[in-house]
N, C-alpha and C positions, 0 to 999 in steps of 0.2 A: 776577629779584629777587636782589639780593646779600645775602649773609649778614652780619649785623652782628658786631662784635667780641664783644659780650656773648653772642650766640647761639653763636658759635664757641667761646668759653670754656666755655659750658654743655655743648656737645657733646664737646669735646676731652678734658676732664678724665676723665669717667666712661669714655669709650671707650678712652682710653689705659690707664687702670687695668685695665679688663677684659682687654685684650689683652696687657698686661705680665704674662705668666703667672708669671715667676720674681720679680716685684716688685723688680727691680733699678733701676727708673727709666729704662729704655731698652727700645725695641722692637728685637729682634734678628730674624735671618732667618726662623725658623719663625713667630714672632709677626707679622711683617710679612706673610708669605704668608697666614696665617689672616685677618688684618684686611682685606687688599686683596680677597680673595675674598668676604668677607662684605659689604663696602661696594660693590664694583663690580658684582657679578653682578645684584643686584636693580635697580640703576640702568641696567643694560645698557651699562655702560662697558667698554671693552677692559681686560683684565687686564695691567697692566704687570709686567715681571719685577722681582724684588728688585734686580737690578743697575741697572735703569732708575730705580727709586725712589731707591736709595742715591746714584747718580750725580747726581741732581737735587736731592735734599733733605738728604742727609747733609753738612752744611756743614763739619764738622771731620774728615771722612773716617775715622771710627772704626768704620765698617761696622755702625752701629746708629743708630736715630733717638731723639733726645731728645724731650721733650715739645714744645719749641718747633719742632723740625724736623717733628714729626708735625703740628703745627698748620698749618704751611705746606702739607703734603700734603693735609690735609682741605680747606683753602681751595681748592687746585687742583682737587680732586675735585668740590667744590661748583660751581666755575665750569664744569667739563665737564658736570655734570649739568644745569646751567641756563645754557646758552650765551648766552641773550639778556640776561643780567644785566650 
């Protein structure tokens, strides 16, 4: 089952805000590490490194994730958790 855009927006906003500890509007290295562990471990997904995440999802190469970049990451994790969608 694929996640809808509305479901994605409902998930991403609060999750991003929760992990953006310094409230600067970006997820930085420590915040990404905490987020990935919290999301991947219960789903039994492999834990990608920050380098892997940033290489794939940090579109402007500023070494942090914006809300839109984070949305892409959540979408990818959703696909990995539900490979038959």
